TILOTOR-83387 format. One record per residue (C-alpha): residue in one letter; x, y, z. Coordinates in pm, whole numbers, padded with zeros to 5 digits, always signed. Layout:
<nodes>
aXYZ/...
</nodes>
This chain:
<nodes>
m-00010-00010+00024/e+00104+00357-00059/r+00168+00636+00163/t+00141+00996+00079/i+00350+01235+00308/s+00337+01614+00266/v+00604+01793+00377/l+00665+02187+00427/v+00997+02307+00434/e+01172+02643+00461/k+01385+02731+00121/d+01734+02598+00191/t+01988+02473-00073/g+02042+02154+00149/g+01686+02070+00246/l+01578+01839-00009/v+01923+01673+00011/r+01882+01604+00383/i+01543+01435+00326/i+01682+01227+00062/s+01962+01108+00275/l+01704+01013+00533/l+01542+00820+00271/t+01816+00643+00167/r+01965+00565+00495/r+01652+00423+00678/r+01603+00228+00335/f+01243+00372+00268/n+01093+00248-00066/l+01015+00539-00234/k+00795+00576-00546/s+00823+00934-00596/i+00920+01274-00452/t+00801+01635-00597/m+00939+01947-00486/s+00822+02281-00582/t+00732+02651-00435/c+00404+02682-00278/e+00167+02928-00167/r+00396+03059+00093/k+00708+03302-00030/c+01018+03149+00172/y+00861+02804+00156/e+00850+02452-00039/r+00643+02204-00040/i+00768+01839-00070/t+00521+01540-00178/i+00653+01188-00091/v+00478+00878-00215/l+00647+00562-00078/i+00515+00205-00050/n+00469+00005+00304/q+00686-00299+00301/s+00505-00620+00354/d+00684-00683+00665/g+00379-00488+00871/v+00614-00164+00966/d+00394+00153+00914/a+00649+00318+00667/g+00425+00659+00675/k+00434+00676+01076/q+00817+00608+01076/l+00867+00855+00801/t+00682+01140+00938/k+00839+01105+01309/q+01189+01125+01117/i+01135+01419+00878/r+01003+01610+01198/k+01350+01600+01336/l+01521+01779+01066/v+01633+02104+01037/n+01452+02365+00829/v+01078+02154+00847/v+00794+02344+00922/n+00540+02050+00903/v+00512+01732+00797/k+00185+01530+00775/d+00083+01162+00648/i-00217+01255+00418/t-00282+00927+00287/y-00623+00884+00442/l-00757+01240+00432/p-00970+01345+00149/l-00729+01439-00120/v-00650+01578-00466/q-00384+01373-00608/r-00227+01409-00974/e+00036+01318-01162/l+00158+01473-01498/v+00291+01221-01794/l+00431+01317-02136/i+00398+01027-02407/k+00578+01033-02719/l+00439+00764-02953/q+00529+00693-03323/v+00203+00635-03524/n+00048+00615-03871/l-00262+00768-03995/i-00492+00530-03861/e-00341+00496-03526/r-00337+00885-03508/a-00722+00860-03551/e-00712+00629-03251/i-00572+00831-03025/s-00755+01115-03106/t-01058+00912-03023/l-00856+00792-02669/a-00785+01166-02615/q-01184+01217-02583/i-01238+00974-02380/f-00968+00991-02119/r-00933+01362-02139/f-00574+01430-02227/k-00414+01685-02481/i-00217+01597-02782/t+00053+01852-02776/d+00245+01774-03056/v+00174+01607-03413/t+00400+01530-03699/d+00393+01278-03963/s+00537+00985-03762/t+00478+01087-03393/v+00230+01255-03152/i+00312+01373-02796/l+00056+01333-02535/e-00005+01550-02230/v-00184+01332-01935/t-00260+01490-01590/a-00472+01257-01390/d-00454+01024-01053/q-00253+00708-01057/g-00580+00489-01166/k-00662+00678-01499/i-00267+00670-01573/a-00220+00326-01528/a-00581+00271-01754/l-00442+00508-02014/e-00088+00331-02018/k-00262-00015-02043/m-00446+00083-02356/l-00120+00242-02503/e+00059-00085-02503/k-00023-00155-02846/y+00162+00133-02977/n+00509+00183-03041/i+00591+00414-02722/l+00910+00614-02817/q+00961+00827-02490/l+00760+00845-02169/s+00859+01101-01870/r+00616+01069-01560/t+00637+01338-01292/g+00569+01228-00918/g+00278+01259-00740/i+00143+01601-00580/a-00152+01603-00359/l-00351+01880-00167/i-00638+01792+00085/r-00975+01858-00005/e-01114+02120+00242/s-01484+02013+00133/g-01429+01679+00313/v-01560+01489+00010/s-01340+01174-00080/t-01405+00897-00315/l-01130+00642-00236/s-00917+00744+00055/l-01220+00754+00297/k-01324+00414+00223/e-00989+00269+00249/y-00961+00384+00608/p-01065+00129+00825/e-01292+00328+01083/f-01508+00421+00757/d-01854+00423+00808/p-02048+00348+00467/r-02363+00433+00573/t-02270+00812+00697/g-01943+00826+00465/q-01782+00968+00739/n-01471+00818+00954/y-01458+00825+01310/l-01095+00876+01430/k-01011+00805+01808/n-00670+00949+01847/i-00642+01220+01551/e-00374+01385+01718/d-00157+01076+01700/l-00190+01058+01324/f-00203+01388+01222/q-00022+01727+01305/k-00232+02074+01272/d-00245+02206+00964/y+00014+02410+00829/
</nodes>
């Protein structure tokens, strides 16, 4: 199972290096890490997606405790089970003929991605979606000749509306009748918002 960790850090040339060093020293199974500027001028937001090991250890909880100790970390939160908007960007260059180009145009309408470049023999697709939709699209594109593929890591923001599709259902305390979670010790799971 994947865990999504959101970290707010002060802008510092060594901030990302300290986090990467921690991940490699502690041997966390990292899927992706993204870092960019955020709504605050002197801060950056890092989104880490890691995979829990099969040994039953909660990697998300361990990592949040470790990152909290690092210099310049303002806040860290495991946001896996919170209602999220989570996206990734994928650029895909395909080698296509005229018939395949028409098929790709049809897929663009179904999957709602952009065709950003077209030549006689190639097409570049720009896909912004959640991991499930990207996986489904990759499955559909297996029959085409993929020349290049570049994928960003996942980024996520907490939904203020509280509406969630998948994350609330996965949480062990989910009540399907009311659509809510009943958390006993929320302070133990998450720190306050940034």
